[in-house]
N, C-alpha and C positions, 0 to 999 in steps of 0.2 A: 860867734858862739858855736862850738862844735856840736855835731849830732851825737848824742849819748846812746851807747849800746851797752846793756848790762847783762851779766850772767849771774844768776843767783839760784839757790835751792828753791824748789817748789814742791813741797811734800817730799815724796821719795825720789822725785825727778829733778831736773834742772831746767830753768827757763831762760830764754833769750828775749829781752825786751828792747824796744826802740820806739818810744812814744811818738817821735817825730815822723815815723814811717808807717807804723801799724798799731791798731788797737789791741789785738790779741797777742798772747805770748806764743813763742815757739818752744815746745817741750821736747827735751831729750832725756834718754835714760841715764846718761852719764855726764858728769861735769866736763870731761874731756871733749866729748862730742859737742856739747853746748858751746864750749869755748872755741872749738874749731869752726863751728858755724858762725859764731859772732865775729871771729877774726876774718873769715871769708867775706862776710857782709861789710865789715869795715874796709877791707881792701877794695871791694867793688865800688863802694861809695867814694873812697879816696880817688880811685881812677876816674870817677865821674866828676871830680872837682869839689867834693864835699869833705870838710874837715870832720874827723870822727874821734871820739874818746870812748874807749872800751874799758869798762870796769868789771872785774871778776871778783865775786864774793865767795867766801868759804861757807860751809854748812852752818857755822855759828854766827854768820852775818858779817864777820870781819872782812875788810878789804884785802884780797889776796894779791891783786895787781891792777895797775892802771896803764893802759897802752894808748898811744896817740898815733893816729893814721892821718897825716896831713893831706890836704887836697893836692892832687897832682894834675898838671896840665897833660894834654894828649901827647906832648912831645917829651915827657919825662918817663924814665923807666922805673922799675920797682925799687931801685936804690935812690931815687930822687935826683938822678943825673940826667942831663939833657941827652936825648937819643940821637 
């Protein structure tokens, strides 16, 4: 089961959540910054060998996108190819 990271509106700001890693939310002023932070987190977890699923929500709660960051071994590069 992949680790789920979500980006969703939180009042006037945007929240990054990952219940598997932390109890508190990470708040950003813009959705773009929140998504960038979540993608960075997913990438780092992927490099550490953890499968991740990133879900991004719109202000109305609709799903804007779902991205998969599969676990990579230390010998794989960012494209998933053997180094």
